[in-house]
Kinemage of the C-alpha trace (Angstrom):
@kinemage 1
@onewidth
@group {chain A} dominant
@subgroup {mainchain}
@vectorlist {calphas} color= white
{ca met a 1} P 6.807 -50.508 -25.875
{ca thr a 2} L 5.147 -47.589 -24.046
{ca leu a 3} L 2.348 -48.070 -21.578
{ca leu a 4} L 1.061 -44.524 -21.943
{ca gly a 5} L -0.209 -43.067 -25.181
{ca asn a 6} L 0.727 -39.575 -26.388
{ca ser a 7} L -2.546 -38.042 -25.194
{ca thr a 8} L -2.029 -39.479 -21.690
{ca val a 9} L 1.520 -38.086 -21.572
{ca glu a 10} L 0.230 -34.665 -22.669
{ca met a 11} L -2.440 -34.738 -19.945
{ca val a 12} L 0.101 -35.668 -17.276
{ca gly a 13} L 2.467 -32.931 -18.536
{ca ser a 14} L -0.211 -30.231 -18.502
{ca ala a 15} L -1.362 -31.274 -15.016
{ca ser a 16} L 2.231 -31.003 -13.818
{ca glu a 17} L 2.601 -27.547 -15.406
{ca glu a 18} L -0.681 -26.444 -13.810
{ca ala a 19} L 0.559 -27.580 -10.400
{ca his a 20} L 3.778 -25.532 -10.790
{ca arg a 21} L 2.150 -22.454 -12.352
{ca val a 22} L 2.472 -19.363 -10.180
{ca pro a 23} L -1.025 -17.953 -9.650
{ca asp a 24} L -1.555 -14.265 -10.394
{ca asp a 25} L -2.978 -11.918 -7.771
{ca ala a 26} L -6.560 -12.233 -9.033
{ca glu a 27} L -6.323 -16.025 -8.732
{ca leu a 28} L -5.018 -15.670 -5.175
{ca val a 29} L -7.945 -13.419 -4.247
{ca arg a 30} L -10.376 -15.911 -5.788
{ca arg a 31} L -8.805 -18.709 -3.735
{ca ile a 32} L -8.914 -16.570 -0.590
{ca gly a 33} L -12.664 -16.314 -1.161
{ca gln a 34} L -12.699 -20.113 -0.943
{ca asn a 35} L -10.840 -20.025 2.393
{ca asp a 36} L -7.452 -20.967 0.941
{ca ser a 37} L -4.969 -19.976 3.665
{ca thr a 38} L -1.971 -20.677 1.415
{ca ala a 39} L -3.275 -18.135 -1.111
{ca phe a 40} L -3.758 -15.613 1.684
{ca arg a 41} L -0.169 -16.061 2.888
{ca glu a 42} L 1.107 -15.673 -0.682
{ca leu a 43} L -0.861 -12.444 -1.193
{ca val a 44} L 0.516 -11.055 2.066
{ca gln a 45} L 4.052 -12.040 1.100
{ca arg a 46} L 3.730 -10.329 -2.279
{ca his a 47} L 2.246 -7.035 -1.133
{ca ala a 48} L 2.863 -6.453 2.588
{ca arg a 49} L 6.111 -4.528 2.195
{ca tyr a 50} L 4.698 -2.269 -0.517
{ca leu a 51} L 1.550 -1.553 1.502
{ca tyr a 52} L 3.588 -0.917 4.634
{ca gly a 53} L 5.510 1.843 2.832
{ca ile a 54} L 2.271 3.571 1.894
{ca ala a 55} L 0.765 3.027 5.347
{ca phe a 56} L 3.812 4.489 7.060
{ca ser a 57} L 3.741 7.562 4.808
{ca leu a 58} L 0.048 8.092 5.498
{ca ser a 59} L 0.058 7.398 9.236
{ca gly a 60} L 3.479 8.698 10.275
{ca asn a 61} L 4.420 5.860 12.606
{ca ala a 62} L 5.335 2.192 12.484
{ca ala a 63} L 2.683 0.835 14.852
{ca asp a 64} L -0.197 2.411 12.954
{ca ala a 65} L 1.336 1.343 9.646
{ca glu a 66} L 1.477 -2.284 10.812
{ca asp a 67} L -2.136 -2.094 12.022
{ca leu a 68} L -3.270 -0.593 8.720
{ca val a 69} L -1.582 -3.330 6.703
{ca gln a 70} L -3.118 -6.020 8.900
{ca glu a 71} L -6.558 -4.436 8.575
{ca thr a 72} L -6.126 -4.202 4.810
{ca phe a 73} L -5.371 -7.895 4.469
{ca ala a 74} L -8.133 -8.801 6.919
{ca ala a 75} L -10.543 -6.874 4.689
{ca thr a 76} L -9.651 -9.120 1.744
{ca leu a 77} L -11.403 -11.934 3.598
{ca thr a 78} L -14.743 -10.123 3.485
{ca ser a 79} L -14.431 -7.650 0.596
{ca his a 80} L -15.400 -8.499 -2.957
{ca phe a 81} L -12.769 -7.950 -5.652
{ca arg a 82} L -14.628 -6.973 -8.828
{ca gly a 83} L -11.595 -7.065 -11.102
{ca glu a 84} L -12.013 -3.475 -12.311
{ca ala a 85} L -8.408 -2.666 -11.375
{ca ala a 86} L -5.260 -4.540 -10.461
{ca val a 87} L -5.330 -6.359 -7.126
{ca arg a 88} L -2.531 -4.102 -5.854
{ca thr a 89} L -4.628 -1.009 -6.654
{ca trp a 90} L -7.588 -2.610 -4.864
{ca leu a 91} L -5.413 -3.248 -1.808
{ca val a 92} L -4.203 0.367 -1.852
{ca gln a 93} L -7.838 1.490 -2.042
{ca ile a 94} L -8.673 -0.505 1.088
{ca leu a 95} L -5.558 0.787 2.850
{ca val a 96} L -6.285 4.442 2.029
{ca arg a 97} L -9.817 4.094 3.387
{ca arg a 98} L -8.538 2.519 6.602
{ca ala a 99} L -5.925 5.246 7.007
{ca ala a 100} L -8.583 7.944 6.557
{ca met a 101} L -10.786 6.281 9.192
{ca leu a 102} L -7.813 6.090 11.566
{ca arg a 103} L -7.120 9.811 11.204
{ca arg a 104} L -10.774 10.759 11.620
{ca gly a 105} L -11.001 8.587 14.733
{ca arg a 106} L -8.209 10.473 16.464
{ca lys a 107} L -8.681 13.734 18.274
{ca his a 108} L -5.040 14.762 17.832
{ca pro a 109} L -3.566 12.873 14.857
{ca ala a 110} L -0.602 15.220 14.496
{ca val a 111} L 0.491 14.583 18.069
{ca ala a 112} L 0.135 10.813 17.652
{ca gly a 113} L 2.233 10.927 14.492
{ca arg a 114} L 4.988 12.899 16.189
{ca ile a 115} L 5.086 10.503 19.145
{ca gly a 116} L 5.600 7.562 16.783
{ca leu a 117} L 8.352 9.399 14.919
{ca ser a 118} L 10.251 10.304 18.071
{ca asp a 119} L 10.033 6.664 19.185
{ca gln a 120} L 11.694 5.699 15.914
{ca val a 121} L 14.418 8.264 16.337
{ca ala a 122} L 15.185 6.986 19.837
{ca ala a 123} L 15.384 3.412 18.558
{ca ser a 124} L 17.570 4.221 15.544
{ca thr a 125} L 21.304 3.709 15.474
{ca thr a 126} L 23.673 6.660 15.602
{ca thr a 127} L 25.856 5.899 12.577
{ca pro a 128} L 26.095 8.869 10.174
{ca ser a 129} L 24.268 7.100 7.340
{ca ala a 130} L 21.524 5.865 9.663
{ca his a 131} L 21.246 9.351 11.146
{ca ala a 132} L 20.906 10.893 7.678
{ca gly a 133} L 18.243 8.315 6.760
{ca thr a 134} L 16.324 9.058 9.932
{ca glu a 135} L 16.484 12.794 9.278
{ca ala a 136} L 15.182 12.253 5.746
{ca arg a 137} L 12.266 10.181 7.065
{ca leu a 138} L 11.511 12.824 9.680
{ca asp a 139} L 11.649 15.586 7.086
{ca leu a 140} L 9.261 13.710 4.822
{ca ala a 141} L 6.940 12.827 7.690
{ca ser a 142} L 6.830 16.418 8.939
{ca met a 143} L 6.153 17.675 5.410
{ca leu a 144} L 3.289 15.212 4.962
{ca glu a 145} L 1.895 15.991 8.407
{ca ile a 146} L 0.980 19.563 7.444
{ca leu a 147} L -1.171 18.373 4.537
{ca ser a 148} L -4.840 17.502 4.736
{ca ser a 149} L -5.670 13.810 4.494
{ca glu a 150} L -6.802 14.163 0.862
{ca his a 151} L -3.637 16.000 -0.163
{ca arg a 152} L -1.391 13.604 1.755
{ca gln a 153} L -2.977 10.660 -0.043
{ca val a 154} L -2.310 11.974 -3.541
{ca ile a 155} L 1.245 13.080 -2.704
{ca val a 156} L 2.112 9.693 -1.218
{ca leu a 157} L 0.544 7.716 -4.054
{ca arg a 158} L 1.973 9.863 -6.846
{ca glu a 159} L 5.281 11.252 -5.602
{ca ile a 160} L 6.420 8.433 -3.327
{ca glu a 161} L 4.789 5.323 -4.799
{ca gly a 162} L 4.710 6.467 -8.430
{ca leu a 163} L 1.140 5.411 -9.194
{ca ser a 164} L -0.431 6.731 -12.385
{ca tyr a 165} L -3.276 9.252 -12.215
{ca glu a 166} L -5.694 6.496 -13.248
{ca glu a 167} L -4.449 4.157 -10.515
{ca ile a 168} L -4.761 6.906 -7.914
{ca ala a 169} L -8.266 7.768 -9.115
{ca thr a 170} L -9.269 4.113 -8.804
{ca ala a 171} L -7.633 3.708 -5.395
{ca leu a 172} L -9.325 6.839 -4.031
{ca gly a 173} L -12.630 6.330 -5.842
{ca val a 174} L -12.573 9.803 -7.402
{ca pro a 175} L -12.343 11.098 -10.994
{ca arg a 176} L -8.915 11.682 -12.532
{ca gly a 177} L -9.585 15.439 -12.623
{ca thr a 178} L -10.051 15.433 -8.860
{ca val a 179} L -6.722 13.656 -8.442
{ca glu a 180} L -5.011 16.257 -10.642
{ca ser a 181} L -6.524 19.221 -8.790
{ca arg a 182} L -5.705 17.751 -5.364
{ca leu a 183} L -2.163 17.048 -6.474
{ca his a 184} L -1.782 20.590 -7.813
{ca arg a 185} L -3.032 22.095 -4.537
{ca ala a 186} L -0.906 19.718 -2.426
{ca arg a 187} L 2.251 20.593 -4.367
{ca ala a 188} L 1.448 24.294 -4.084
{ca glu a 189} L 1.011 23.949 -0.326
{ca leu a 190} L 4.330 22.132 0.010
{ca arg a 191} L 6.085 24.776 -2.098
{ca arg a 192} L 4.565 27.534 0.014
{ca arg a 193} L 5.562 25.896 3.320
{ca phe a 194} L 8.880 24.332 2.282
{ca glu a 195} L 11.017 26.505 0.059
{ca gly a 196} L 12.778 24.487 -2.626
{ca tyr a 197} L 10.218 21.661 -2.749
{ca leu a 198} L 10.075 20.218 -6.285
């Protein structure tokens, strides 16, 4: 003899499944809007590393990259996600804006970027593979440093992060055609300055 009917068992089963369901990013953002700190931690855990890579490429040093990522996540507490793009694209959009404000707020951004890079070199190990990795990061950072902010953004988002033209357009808040023309000019500049750039 069972004490629970089939409908009760189904309800208990679906409640259990709901409790163990992994929320998608949009659900996390919705919960963050309701002051859910667990959702905030989960969003950070999912996207912090990815955003840090972009932030480092845009800023040129680790300290600024960490600040930019923190500011990006802090902005999720007050910004409104409209759902017009993926949450990750929305986060990149916030990050790119913060990075642009950081660069505009500095009198000598190139110097600040180089200081951060030399700090990293000094802190790196001297094994051959680590040395080669450091040189590659320095080469990339110095290549990006010569570009304007707009050109650096599209190169980082397309060539390094592999975003589609539509995702870049959404992240930057510009038409796709603008993304394509900026990317064309940025690649041409890199080819002109660095022979052999593909």
